[in-house]
C-alpha positions as CSV (number, residue, x, y, z in Angstrom):
1,M,79.2,99.9,113.1
2,L,76.1,100.3,115.3
3,L,74.4,103.4,116.6
4,F,72.9,103.3,120.1
5,T,70.1,105.6,121.4
6,D,67.6,103.4,123.3
7,E,67.1,103.0,127.0
8,K,69.2,99.8,127.2
9,A,72.2,101.4,125.5
10,A,74.6,100.0,128.0
11,D,73.6,96.4,127.3
12,A,73.7,97.1,123.6
13,L,77.1,98.7,123.9
14,R,78.5,95.6,125.6
15,A,77.0,93.4,123.0
16,A,78.4,95.5,120.2
17,W,81.8,95.3,121.8
18,E,81.8,91.6,121.3
19,S,80.6,91.6,117.7
20,C,81.6,94.8,115.9
21,G,84.8,96.3,114.6
22,A,83.7,99.9,115.2
23,I,81.1,101.5,117.3
24,V,79.4,104.9,117.3
25,S,77.9,105.7,120.6
26,F,75.3,108.4,121.3
27,L,76.0,108.2,125.0
28,A,78.2,110.7,126.7
29,V,82.0,110.0,126.7
30,G,82.0,109.4,130.4
31,A,79.1,106.9,130.3
32,T,80.6,105.1,127.3
33,V,83.9,104.7,129.1
34,R,82.3,103.5,132.3
35,V,80.5,100.8,130.4
36,L,83.4,99.7,128.3
37,A,86.3,100.0,130.7
38,P,86.0,96.5,132.2
39,L,86.1,95.1,128.6
40,L,89.3,96.8,127.5
41,E,92.1,94.4,126.3
42,H,94.4,96.1,123.8
43,K,94.0,99.0,121.3
44,T,95.1,96.8,118.4
45,S,92.3,94.3,119.0
46,D,89.5,96.3,120.7
47,P,86.8,97.9,118.5
48,A,87.3,101.6,117.6
49,V,84.8,103.8,119.5
50,V,83.5,107.2,118.6
51,C,81.1,109.2,120.8
52,V,78.6,111.7,119.2
53,D,76.9,114.3,121.4
54,E,73.1,114.6,121.5
55,S,73.1,117.7,119.2
56,M,75.4,115.9,116.8
57,R,77.9,118.7,116.8
58,F,81.0,116.7,117.6
59,A,82.3,113.2,116.9
60,V,84.9,112.3,119.5
61,A,87.4,109.5,118.9
62,V,87.5,107.8,122.3
63,L,89.1,104.4,121.9
64,G,91.5,103.1,119.2
65,G,92.4,106.4,117.6
66,H,95.1,105.0,115.3
67,H,93.2,101.8,114.8
68,G,90.1,103.2,113.1
69,A,88.5,105.7,115.5
70,N,90.1,108.8,114.1
71,L,89.2,107.9,110.6
72,L,85.6,107.0,111.7
73,A,85.2,110.4,113.4
74,R,86.2,112.1,110.2
75,R,83.9,110.0,108.1
76,L,81.0,111.0,110.4
77,T,81.5,114.5,109.2
78,G,80.1,113.6,105.9
79,V,77.3,111.5,107.4
80,L,76.1,113.6,110.3
81,G,77.7,116.9,109.6
82,C,79.5,116.9,113.0
83,E,83.0,118.1,113.7
84,P,85.6,115.4,114.4
85,V,87.5,115.7,117.7
86,V,90.9,113.9,117.4
87,T,93.3,114.2,120.3
88,T,96.1,111.8,119.5
89,A,99.3,113.8,119.3
90,S,100.7,112.3,116.1
91,D,97.5,113.2,114.3
92,Q,97.6,116.7,115.5
93,S,101.1,117.1,114.1
94,N,100.3,114.9,111.0
95,V,103.2,112.6,111.9
96,T,103.1,108.8,111.2
97,P,102.0,107.2,114.5
98,L,104.6,104.7,115.8
99,D,102.0,102.3,117.3
100,S,100.8,101.5,113.7
101,Y,104.1,102.0,111.9
102,G,104.4,99.2,109.3
103,A,101.3,97.5,110.7
104,D,99.7,97.1,107.3
105,L,102.9,95.3,106.2
106,G,102.7,92.9,109.1
107,F,105.2,94.6,111.4
108,T,104.9,93.9,115.2
109,V,106.4,95.9,118.0
110,H,108.8,93.8,120.1
111,N,109.2,96.2,123.1
112,R,106.0,98.2,123.5
113,E,107.2,99.7,126.7
114,L,109.3,102.1,124.6
115,L,106.5,103.3,122.3
116,A,105.6,106.3,124.4
117,H,109.2,107.3,125.1
118,V,110.4,107.1,121.5
119,G,107.1,108.5,120.2
120,A,107.5,111.5,122.4
121,A,111.0,112.1,121.0
122,V,109.8,111.8,117.4
123,L,107.0,114.4,118.1
124,S,109.2,116.8,120.0
125,G,111.9,117.0,117.3
126,E,114.6,115.1,119.3
127,P,117.1,113.1,117.1
128,V,116.0,109.5,116.7
129,L,118.2,106.9,114.9
130,L,116.3,104.8,112.3
131,D,118.0,101.6,111.4
132,G,117.0,98.6,109.3
133,A,114.0,100.3,107.6
134,E,115.7,100.6,104.2
135,G,114.0,98.5,101.5
136,W,110.7,98.3,103.3
137,P,107.8,100.3,101.9
138,L,107.2,102.2,105.1
139,P,105.4,105.5,105.7
140,P,107.5,108.6,106.2
141,L,108.9,109.9,109.5
142,P,109.9,113.5,110.1
143,G,113.4,114.9,109.5
144,N,114.6,114.4,113.0
145,V,114.4,110.6,112.4
146,G,116.9,109.0,110.1
147,P,119.8,106.6,109.5
148,D,122.4,109.2,109.8
149,V,121.2,110.9,113.0
150,D,123.4,111.0,116.1
151,A,121.0,110.0,118.8
152,S,120.7,108.2,122.2
153,M,117.5,106.5,121.2
154,G,116.3,104.9,118.1
155,I,113.9,102.8,116.0
156,L,115.2,99.4,114.8
157,V,113.6,97.2,112.2
158,T,115.2,93.7,112.5
159,D,114.4,90.0,112.4
160,G,117.4,89.3,114.6
161,A,116.9,87.6,117.9
162,E,117.4,89.4,121.2
163,L,120.5,87.8,122.7
164,D,121.5,87.6,126.3
165,C,123.2,90.7,127.4
166,M,124.8,91.8,130.7
167,C,124.3,95.5,130.0
168,H,121.7,97.4,132.0
169,E,119.5,98.4,129.0
170,G,119.4,95.0,127.4
171,W,120.5,93.8,124.0
172,F,118.5,96.5,122.0
173,G,119.2,99.3,124.5
174,N,117.0,102.4,124.1
175,R,115.7,101.4,120.7
176,L,112.1,100.7,119.8
177,V,112.2,97.4,117.9
178,Y,109.9,96.3,115.0
179,R,109.7,92.8,113.8
180,P,109.1,92.7,110.0
181,P,107.5,89.7,108.3
182,S,110.7,88.7,106.6
183,L,111.3,85.0,107.3
184,V,110.0,81.8,105.7
185,V,110.7,78.4,107.4
186,G,111.0,75.5,105.0
187,V,110.2,72.1,106.4
188,G,110.6,68.5,105.1
189,S,109.7,65.4,107.0
190,A,109.1,61.7,107.0
191,R,105.5,60.6,106.9
192,G,103.8,60.7,110.3
193,V,106.3,63.1,111.9
194,A,105.3,64.4,115.3
195,A,104.4,68.0,115.7
196,D,106.7,68.3,118.8
197,E,109.7,67.1,116.8
198,V,109.0,69.7,114.0
199,A,108.4,72.5,116.5
200,G,111.6,71.7,118.3
201,L,113.7,71.6,115.1
202,V,112.2,74.8,113.9
203,D,113.0,76.6,117.2
204,R,116.5,75.3,117.3
205,T,117.1,76.3,113.6
206,L,115.9,79.8,114.3
207,A,117.9,80.1,117.6
208,D,121.1,78.8,116.1
209,A,120.9,81.5,113.4
210,A,119.9,84.2,115.9
211,L,116.6,84.8,114.2
212,A,113.4,86.1,115.8
213,P,110.4,83.7,115.6
214,E,108.1,86.8,115.5
215,S,109.4,87.6,112.0
216,V,108.3,84.2,110.6
217,R,105.0,84.4,108.7
218,W,105.1,81.4,106.5
219,L,105.9,77.7,106.6
220,A,106.8,76.2,103.2
221,T,107.1,72.5,102.1
222,V,106.6,70.2,99.2
223,D,102.9,69.6,98.1
224,L,103.3,65.9,99.0
225,K,103.3,67.1,102.6
226,A,100.2,69.3,102.3
227,D,98.3,66.9,104.6
228,E,101.1,66.2,107.0
229,E,99.5,66.9,110.4
230,G,102.8,67.2,112.3
231,I,103.8,70.1,110.0
232,L,100.3,71.6,109.8
233,A,99.9,71.6,113.6
234,V,103.1,73.7,114.1
235,A,102.0,76.2,111.5
236,R,98.4,76.4,113.0
237,E,99.7,76.9,116.5
238,R,102.0,79.7,115.5
239,G,99.6,81.4,113.0
240,W,101.9,80.8,110.0
241,E,100.5,80.4,106.6
242,V,101.4,77.1,104.9
243,L,102.7,77.3,101.3
244,T,103.3,74.1,99.3
245,Y,105.1,73.7,96.0
246,P,105.4,70.8,93.5
247,A,108.6,68.8,93.6
248,A,109.4,69.8,90.0
249,A,109.4,73.5,91.0
250,L,111.6,72.8,94.1
251,A,114.0,70.8,91.9
252,E,114.7,74.0,89.9
253,I,116.0,75.8,93.0
254,E,119.8,75.7,93.6
255,V,120.5,74.9,97.3
256,P,123.8,74.4,99.3
257,T,123.0,70.9,100.6
258,P,121.1,68.9,98.0
259,S,120.4,65.2,98.7
260,E,120.1,62.5,96.1
261,V,118.3,60.3,98.7
262,V,115.5,63.0,98.9
263,R,115.4,63.3,95.1
264,A,114.8,59.6,94.8
265,E,111.9,59.7,97.4
266,V,110.0,62.9,96.5
267,G,111.4,64.1,93.1
268,T,113.5,67.0,94.4
269,P,117.0,67.1,95.9
270,S,115.8,69.6,98.6
271,V,112.6,70.3,100.4
272,A,113.4,72.5,103.4
273,E,116.0,74.8,101.7
274,A,114.3,74.8,98.3
275,S,110.8,75.5,99.6
276,A,112.0,78.3,101.9
277,L,113.9,80.0,99.1
278,L,111.1,79.6,96.5
279,A,108.5,81.0,99.0
280,A,110.7,84.0,99.8
281,R,111.3,84.7,96.2
282,S,107.6,84.4,95.4
283,I,106.4,86.6,98.2
284,G,109.2,89.2,97.9
285,R,111.3,90.5,95.0
286,S,114.1,88.1,96.0
287,G,115.2,85.9,98.9
288,E,118.3,84.4,100.5
289,L,119.0,81.5,102.7
290,V,119.8,82.6,106.2
291,A,119.7,79.3,108.0
292,A,120.9,76.2,106.1
293,K,119.3,72.8,106.5
294,A,119.1,71.4,110.0
295,K,118.0,67.8,110.8
296,S,116.3,65.9,113.4
297,A,115.4,62.1,113.3
298,N,112.4,62.6,111.0
299,A,112.5,66.3,109.8
300,T,114.6,69.0,108.2
301,A,114.3,72.7,108.5
302,A,115.8,75.8,106.9
303,V,115.1,79.5,106.9
304,A,115.1,82.1,104.1
305,R,114.8,85.9,104.3
306,L,112.8,87.8,101.7
307,V,113.6,91.2,100.3
308,P,110.2,92.9,100.2
309,K,108.5,94.4,97.2
310,G,108.1,98.1,97.0
311,R,104.6,99.6,96.7
312,L,103.3,101.9,94.0
313,S,99.9,103.6,94.5
314,I,98.6,105.3,91.4
315,V,96.3,107.9,92.8
316,G,93.6,109.9,91.1
317,L,93.0,113.2,92.9
318,G,89.6,113.9,91.2
319,P,88.7,117.0,89.1
320,G,90.0,119.6,91.5
321,A,87.7,120.3,94.4
322,R,89.2,119.1,97.7
323,D,85.9,117.5,98.9
324,L,86.0,115.3,95.8
325,V,89.4,113.8,96.7
326,T,88.4,110.3,98.0
327,E,89.3,109.1,101.5
328,R,91.2,106.3,100.0
329,A,93.3,108.8,98.0
330,V,94.0,110.8,101.2
331,L,95.1,107.6,103.0
332,A,97.4,106.7,100.1
333,L,99.0,110.1,100.1
334,R,99.6,110.0,103.9
335,R,100.9,106.4,103.6
336,A,103.5,107.2,100.9
337,S,107.1,108.1,101.7
338,V,107.7,109.3,98.1
339,I,105.2,111.4,96.0
340,V,105.7,111.7,92.3
341,G,103.6,114.1,90.2
342,L,103.0,117.2,88.1
343,D,104.1,120.2,90.2
344,Q,100.6,121.8,90.1
345,Y,99.0,118.6,91.4
346,V,101.5,118.3,94.1
347,D,100.7,121.8,95.3
348,Q,97.1,120.9,95.5
349,V,97.7,118.2,98.1
350,R,100.9,119.3,99.8
351,D,99.1,120.0,103.1
352,L,97.9,116.4,103.2
353,L,101.4,114.9,103.1
354,R,103.2,113.8,106.3
355,P,106.4,115.3,107.4
356,G,109.4,113.5,105.9
357,T,107.7,112.8,102.6
358,R,110.1,113.1,99.7
359,I,108.5,115.0,96.8
360,L,109.5,114.5,93.2
361,A,107.6,117.1,91.1
362,S,108.1,118.0,87.5
363,G,106.4,120.1,84.8
364,L,104.1,119.5,81.9
365,G,105.3,117.2,79.1
366,Q,107.3,115.0,81.5
367,E,104.7,112.3,81.9
368,E,107.0,109.4,80.8
369,E,109.8,110.6,83.1
370,R,107.3,110.7,86.1
371,A,106.1,107.2,85.3
372,R,109.6,105.8,85.1
373,T,110.7,107.6,88.2
374,A,107.7,106.3,90.2
375,V,108.4,102.7,89.2
376,E,112.1,103.0,89.9
377,E,111.4,104.4,93.3
378,A,109.1,101.5,94.1
379,R,111.7,99.0,92.9
380,R,114.1,100.4,95.5
381,G,111.6,99.3,98.1
382,N,109.8,102.6,98.8
383,A,106.2,103.3,99.3
384,V,105.4,105.6,96.3
385,A,102.3,107.5,95.3
386,L,102.1,108.6,91.6
387,I,99.5,111.3,91.5
388,G,97.4,112.8,88.7
389,S,94.1,114.6,88.3
390,G,90.7,112.9,87.7
391,D,91.1,109.1,87.6
392,A,94.7,107.8,87.1
393,G,93.4,105.2,84.6
394,V,91.7,107.7,82.3
395,Y,94.1,109.6,80.0
396,A,96.4,109.8,82.9
397,M,99.4,108.2,84.6
398,A,98.3,104.6,85.3
399,S,98.9,103.5,81.7
400,P,102.5,104.6,81.2
401,A,103.4,103.5,84.8
402,L,102.0,100.0,84.3
403,E,103.9,99.7,81.0
404,F,107.1,100.1,82.9
405,A,106.2,98.1,86.0
406,S,106.9,94.4,86.4
407,D,106.0,91.9,89.0
408,D,108.8,93.0,91.3
409,I,106.6,95.7,92.8
410,E,103.1,95.8,94.2
411,V,100.7,98.2,92.4
412,D,97.5,99.6,93.8
413,G,95.2,101.8,91.7
414,V,93.2,104.4,93.7
415,P,90.1,105.5,91.8
416,G,89.3,109.2,91.3
417,I,86.4,111.1,90.0
418,T,87.0,112.0,86.4
419,A,86.6,115.4,84.7
420,A,84.0,113.8,82.4
421,V,81.9,112.6,85.4
422,A,82.3,116.0,87.1
423,A,81.3,117.9,84.0
424,S,78.4,115.5,83.3
425,N,77.0,116.1,86.7
426,R,77.4,119.9,86.3
427,L,75.5,119.8,83.0
428,G,72.8,117.3,83.9
429,A,72.9,113.7,82.8
430,P,74.5,113.6,79.3
431,L,76.1,110.2,80.0
432,G,72.9,108.5,80.8
433,H,73.2,106.0,78.0
434,D,76.1,104.6,75.9
435,H,78.9,107.0,75.4
436,A,82.5,107.2,74.2
437,Y,85.5,109.1,75.5
438,I,87.9,110.5,72.7
439,S,91.0,112.5,73.2
440,L,91.5,115.1,70.4
441,S,95.2,115.4,71.1
442,D,97.3,114.2,68.2
443,L,100.6,114.4,70.1
444,H,100.7,110.6,70.5
445,T,97.8,109.4,68.2
446,P,97.7,110.3,64.5
447,W,94.8,112.5,63.5
448,E,93.7,109.9,61.0
449,V,93.1,107.4,63.8
450,I,91.3,110.0,65.9
451,E,89.1,110.9,63.0
452,R,88.2,107.3,62.4
453,R,87.1,106.9,66.0
454,V,85.0,110.1,65.9
455,R,83.3,108.8,62.7
456,A,82.6,105.4,64.4
457,A,81.1,107.1,67.5
458,A,79.0,109.3,65.2
459,E,77.7,106.4,63.2
460,G,77.1,104.4,66.4
461,D,75.1,107.4,67.8
462,F,77.1,107.5,71.0
463,T,77.2,110.5,73.3
464,V,80.8,111.7,73.0
465,C,83.0,113.2,75.6
466,F,86.0,115.0,74.2
467,Y,89.2,115.3,76.3
468,N,92.1,117.7,75.2
469,P,89.6,119.4,72.8
470,R,91.6,122.5,71.8
471,S,94.8,124.3,72.5
472,K,96.7,127.2,70.9
473,A,98.7,124.8,68.7
474,R,95.7,122.5,67.9
475,D,92.8,124.9,67.1
476,W,91.0,123.0,64.3
477,Q,90.5,119.4,65.5
478,L,87.5,120.2,67.6
479,T,85.7,122.0,64.7
480,K,86.4,119.0,62.5
481,A,85.1,116.5,65.0
482,L,81.9,118.5,65.6
483,E,81.3,118.6,61.8
484,I,81.6,114.8,61.7
485,L,79.1,114.4,64.5
486,A,76.7,117.0,63.1
487,G,76.4,114.9,60.0
488,H,74.7,112.2,62.1
489,R,72.4,114.0,64.4
490,P,70.0,117.0,64.4
491,P,71.2,120.6,64.7
492,D,69.5,121.0,68.1
493,T,71.5,118.2,69.6
494,P,72.7,119.5,73.0
495,V,76.4,120.2,73.5
496,G,77.8,121.1,76.9
497,F,81.3,122.2,77.9
498,V,82.7,122.8,81.3
499,R,85.9,124.6,82.0
500,N,87.8,123.8,85.3
501,A,85.1,121.5,86.5
502,T,84.6,121.8,90.3
503,R,87.3,124.4,90.8
504,P,86.5,128.0,92.0
505,D,86.6,129.4,88.5
506,E,84.4,126.7,87.0
507,T,82.2,127.7,84.0
508,A,79.6,125.6,82.4
509,T,77.9,126.2,79.0
510,L,75.0,124.4,77.4
511,T,74.4,125.0,73.7
512,T,73.7,123.0,70.6
513,I,75.8,121.4,67.9
514,A,74.8,124.0,65.5
515,E,75.6,127.0,67.7
516,I,78.7,126.0,69.7
517,D,81.7,128.3,69.3
518,P,84.9,126.2,69.5
519,A,86.9,129.3,70.3
520,Q,85.4,129.3,73.8
521,V,87.1,125.9,74.5
522,D,90.6,125.2,75.7
523,M,92.7,122.4,77.3
524,F,91.0,122.9,80.7
525,T,87.6,122.2,79.1
526,V,85.6,119.0,78.7
527,V,83.2,118.9,75.8
528,L,80.2,116.6,75.8
529,V,78.1,116.1,72.6
530,G,74.8,114.4,72.8
531,S,73.4,111.5,70.8
532,S,70.5,111.9,68.4
533,R,68.2,111.1,71.4
534,S,69.8,113.6,73.8
535,R,67.8,116.8,74.6
536,A,67.7,119.8,76.8
537,V,65.2,119.6,79.7
538,A,64.6,122.7,81.8
539,G,68.1,123.9,80.9
540,R,69.7,120.6,81.7
541,F,71.5,118.2,79.3
542,V,69.8,114.8,79.4
543,T,70.5,111.6,77.4
544,P,67.5,109.3,78.1
545,R,68.3,105.9,79.5
546,G,65.7,104.3,77.3
547,Y,63.6,102.7,80.1
548,R,60.0,101.7,79.2
549,W,57.8,103.0,81.9
550,A,54.6,101.0,82.7
């Protein structure tokens, strides 16, 4: 990202177009467009461009709105304090834009000429049939789009080829077609096979099975062929990733047409079928052969279709303030078609969710059920966001969810600002040196274990942050923990506690270990107890880092 303000801005703008992925221009919108217009190729490959006016009041997404400019304009709010100006219709209505639908999964649009037509129908609330999307972890679309809708136009996700058709509207009719990355071509060959022979066989195998080449993303073979130029050239020309497997691994794959001749030569009865199947099952959660082995004079080819893995994003929403929800968390929420979370956390972010998002909210005490539900929804192929406060990995939902998850889903952890970090910043710098987090809840951990950890932290002279410090049913544990710590540090050791950190009713108190009143603490409070070296400085809680200053 470059900023341009000098007299030769036009030349710099042209140079940036060739080398940058995103550009912030301090030229007027009209001037910027006049400079860049001759350079435009396609919104999916051109740099995103945002124009900022001279007074820095507005950041206008000019080019590539759905491909980075809208997000960049919003990010400039935090950098320059300007107001983002976003004009793309789907963003104004918070609807998933069709020109980037599934793009992060590798989807491509087959018939772009229908994008505007179908997109307008989606935005206007007209019925739009959605077919073939089930099982792919795609973002949500509004309620007027679905598999059971009676509609004259539609959205189709398919790796099927477009066949010759005498009808006026063509094979796919009035349907916007997306090509998913669902196919793996397996190839075996004799040494020295020509690239033209491999390419011709692959094309024929796909055509005979009525499969679209646009949905092929990988070419698989035995590792003995990792340097076979005829195979590599075909993959290179078509932008396919090459995957190779040992013969022993391929020999374990059951195939419909094994060959003992091939086994004698390379150590596996199948290369083309076995490598296609193994690749599909390794990339996805399963795979099936959709084009059996075909032969030419010196090569074999087969095609497998993968069943994609669902996605689970475990999202930390931060301590409560909206401006402390990270951009990555917002993107994960808007990307998810299913949201699983505690009802009060769902309410906090409901306005960020796109229309069509399915919400599975539940109450306190149902953490295990939420974790299991999120994992099961991902296993069905959905894009799921499991939400929680703070950071999902700190006394939150990541741990139980990952205990239930296996390698048949993709998992992404989205960090959040913890209550401890928020409280620490509110009080000063209590976590400036080594510290320990300890939960005082004995619902899942016996008190004897908790007490042993508190004593270890006391003897080690750690600053201690207590989570779940006190509730109506657990009103003595905090007092006991403070007594243990008080036996290893002076009575004027600072103690701070923050209730509802960063929320509108936040309260923060700084006291000492001798004077703290545990009755002021509840489950919405984080308690921080200093080490023997912590002190209060100008009303702020500070644990020295221990630097030696020259």
